[in-house]
N, C-alpha and C positions, 0 to 999 in steps of 0.2 A: 757358352752365358761366363760374365766376370762376377767373381763376386769380389766385393770390398770388406774389408778387415781394420778394425779400430785397433793400432798398438801404439804402446803406451811406452815410451823411453823413460826411464827412472836416471839421470846423473847428479852427482854431487859435485857442487862449484867447488873453486878453490877457499872460499867463504864456510864449506863444509855442510854449507845448506842443500837442504836435498830440492830438487827442481821435475817438473817433468813435462814433459812433450806429449801433444797427442799426433798420430800421423792417421790420414786415411789411405789404406793400402787398395789395391785391386789385385787382381789374384796374381799379376805378374810384379809383383812386390814395386809399385813403381809412385808414387806420392802424386795424389790425384789434385791435380790444379786447373784452377777454377778460368776459362780464358770463354770470356763473354761475346756475344754477338749481339747487335741489332739497334736502333732507335726507335723509342716507343711514345707515342702521345697521349695524354692522360689529363686526369683533374682530377683537382684538390680540392676537397670541399672543405667547408668552414672552419673545422677544425681542424685543416691540415691533416687530413687522412688520405693517403694516396693508393689506389689499386695498382698491385703490382701487373703488367699483360702477363698473359696465363706463358706465354714461349720464354718470357723471361724469368720467370719463376720457376720454369721448367730446365732453363740453365742452372738456376738459385739452389733447386734442388737439395743437391750436397753440402750446401752452408745454414739451410732453413734454421736446422734447429742449433745451430752455435750463435746464430742472432749478427749484429753489422753493426758498423761505425759508424756515423753519419758528422759530416766536419764541412766548414768553409773550404774549398779550395782557393789554392794558391794565386795563381796566374789567371783566371777566370773568377765572374760574381756570380758562381754557383755553386752547388754543394755536390761532394764527393761520399757515395756508399759504398762502405770495402768490406766485401765479407770476414769475419772476427781472424780468418785463419791470412788473411792479407793484410788487416791492419796489425798483426804479433808480429808479424816477418818485418813490416816498415818502423815497429817498435823497437825490434833487435838491432836495426840499422841506428837507428836513433839514440838509442840506448850508449850504443858506441862513443858518442860523441862528449869529447870532455867537457864537464861541466863548469871549468874552473875558468873557462872563456868567456867572458860577457857575448858575444855573438851564438855562439850556440846553445845560451842559457834564453837568449831572444828568441834564438829560431824557435827552441824548442815550446817557450812559452805562444807565439804567435800561431806555430803548425797547430797545435793543442785547443788552442783559442775557439770554446762553443762545442766541441767534441762529446757526443750524446753517442748512446748504447740504444739501441731501436732494434724492436725484433717483427717479424710478419705476423702479423693478426691471424685467426681460424680465420677472416673473410680475407686475407691474402692482403691486408694494407698494412701499409709502415704508417708511423704519425710524423711528421715534419715537426719539430717545435718553431716554437714563433719565433721564438731571436734567429733560427737559420731562414725559418719563412722569413724575415726584412732583410737579412745578409742577400740574398739572392733574392731578391725580386720578386719571388714566387704569387702569380696572381692565381686565378683558377685553374688558366691550361698549363700546361708544363710539358717538358719533352725529357725520358727517363734516356742517355745515350749510354752504349756500353762503349768503357774505355780501355781494352785489353782486359784486366784483371777489376776494375770497381765498376760503377755508375756513376755517373753522371747527373746528377739532377739541376735542370733550368728552367726559367720562365721562358717559355715559349717562342715569345717575342724578340725575348733577348737570345734565347738559341741560333733561330734562324738570321739575326742579324751577325754575331760572333760567327758563325759559319757562313757568309756570304762577304761580309769583312777577310775574311782567311781564304779564300777562295782565289782573291788575286792572285798572291804570289804563292800558292800552293806549288805550283810545279818547283820553283825554285827551292822551295823550302824542303821541298821530298827531294830534292836533289840535295842537295849539303846535307840534311839529315840520313838518307840510306844508301847516296850515289857513292861513297867511299867504301863500301861496305865489302864489296869483292877487290879490293884495289892490286893485291896482288898475278889476282888472275887475269883481270884486266888489261896488265901488261904481256901476256903469253899469247894473248887472241890476235 
């Protein structure tokens, strides 16, 4: 059996301000990384509440107590649900941007526009705020699709169209993105 422990790492930054980071470690002292699997069809009620599918909820169990961040996607007309740990990692990257460059400030403003903190309620539901429902054009039927460490939330019809449209060039895209991964070993064979 693997035992999980919470470790608090206290540091003092250059400014002299104390900060803490929380890491969950298993008994082998590895940081637990969430890697999500699956695509699930769900329904939203009139208030925008969505019941998480049981297999997805089970995968998210380590993150349930920390909460989630829900935001607009950058490239698609869908929403992205970040476990808080993943959101904090993203914010660490974004916080390194030089804010005295206008394009960085513009990016930060647009990337965080409409961001909401959400929790899973006792019934296993999340509440999608009305402005984000409108952004993604979400109707009653929707799709929760894993995207490695986050969940994309789509209107069902929009999701199916996006997947079907992308399938035409997927082989070329896969080769372009992943094909050069082991280029140095390819030359040896």
